[in-house]
Each structure stands twice: as C-alpha cells, then as structure tokens.
C-alpha positions as CSV (number, residue, x, y, z in Angstrom):
1,X,8.6,10.7,20.0
2,X,10.4,7.7,19.1
3,X,8.6,5.2,16.8
4,X,8.7,1.7,16.1
5,X,9.1,0.5,12.5
6,X,8.9,-2.4,10.2
7,X,12.7,-2.8,10.5
8,X,12.4,-3.0,14.3
9,X,9.5,-5.5,13.8
10,X,11.6,-7.4,11.4
11,X,14.7,-7.7,13.5
12,X,12.5,-8.9,16.7
13,X,10.9,-11.6,14.0
14,X,14.6,-12.6,13.2
15,X,15.7,-13.0,16.9
16,X,12.0,-14.9,18.1
17,X,11.1,-17.0,15.2
18,X,13.8,-16.9,12.5
19,X,13.2,-16.5,8.9
20,X,12.2,-18.7,6.5
21,X,14.7,-19.2,3.4
22,X,12.2,-19.0,0.9
23,X,10.9,-15.4,1.8
24,X,12.6,-12.5,2.3
25,X,12.0,-10.4,5.1
26,X,13.6,-7.3,3.7
27,X,11.1,-7.1,0.7
28,X,7.6,-5.6,0.9
29,X,5.9,-7.3,3.4
30,X,4.0,-4.7,5.0
31,X,0.6,-6.2,3.9
32,X,1.5,-10.0,3.6
33,X,-0.2,-11.8,6.4
34,X,2.4,-13.5,9.2
35,X,0.7,-16.8,8.2
36,X,1.6,-16.3,4.7
37,X,5.4,-15.4,5.5
38,X,5.3,-18.8,7.4
39,X,4.9,-17.7,11.1
40,X,2.2,-19.2,13.4
41,X,0.4,-18.3,16.3
42,X,3.5,-19.5,18.4
43,X,5.6,-17.6,16.5
44,X,3.9,-14.5,16.8
45,X,3.7,-14.9,20.6
46,X,7.2,-15.0,21.1
47,X,7.6,-11.9,18.6
48,X,4.9,-10.2,20.6
49,X,6.6,-11.2,24.1
50,X,10.1,-10.1,23.0
51,X,8.6,-6.8,21.9
52,X,7.0,-6.2,25.3
53,X,9.7,-6.6,27.1
54,X,12.1,-4.6,24.8
55,X,9.7,-1.6,25.2
56,X,7.8,-2.0,28.4
57,X,4.6,-2.2,27.3
58,X,1.5,-4.6,26.9
59,X,0.0,-5.6,23.8
60,X,-3.4,-6.4,24.3
61,X,-5.0,-9.9,22.6
62,X,-5.8,-8.0,19.5
63,X,-6.0,-9.4,16.0
64,X,-3.3,-7.3,14.8
65,X,-0.9,-8.9,16.7
66,X,-2.1,-12.6,15.4
67,X,-0.8,-14.9,12.6
68,X,-3.4,-13.3,10.8
69,X,-2.3,-9.8,10.9
70,X,0.1,-7.6,8.6
71,X,3.6,-6.1,9.7
72,X,1.8,-3.1,9.1
73,X,-0.8,-3.6,11.7
74,X,1.4,-4.9,14.4
75,X,3.6,-1.8,13.7
76,X,0.7,0.4,14.0
77,X,-0.6,-1.1,17.5
78,X,2.8,-0.7,18.7
79,X,3.0,2.8,17.9
80,X,-0.4,3.2,19.4
81,X,0.8,2.2,22.7
82,X,4.3,3.9,23.1
83,X,4.5,6.4,25.5
84,X,6.0,9.5,24.4
85,X,8.7,9.3,26.6
86,X,10.5,6.5,24.5
C-alpha cells in the first residue's frame, strides 16, 4: 500500500501556497501548525484541493486539514483515506 508522506505534503504546499523564505519546510515541521508556518485558511484550502485532485480522494472538513493543524495530522488524515490500491 502506498502512503502519503510529509515530503509529499511539502511538495503540495510549495506548489499551491508557496514557501515563506523565513521558514524551512525541509526542517522538523511535523508538529508545527500551518498557521505558525505562515499558512492561512485560504492557503490550506489550496493545498487540500491539490491533494484531493492528485490522489482522487475527498478530505472531510476536519480540523486535521485546517490552518490550526500540523503536517503530521494532515498526513495521517490523508493516509486514513487512501485506498489500498494507490
């Protein structure tokens, strides 16, 4: 079974919302909220839509996909929803 990783998420963040030069997305960000990294709810909607399109899944309106969640929570949510065949 394929999994969605933090590196996958970082790629989507960079594509959909850009990268704050003052924050290293390649660092230890697993438990830092998206808001603390400078991403607002609009940015997270863009990231979420991009992930949904690429993986063919629908992410629920869940706190784990909001600006107040962390990359670790987002990745866990995506992996819960991934079909075994991906």
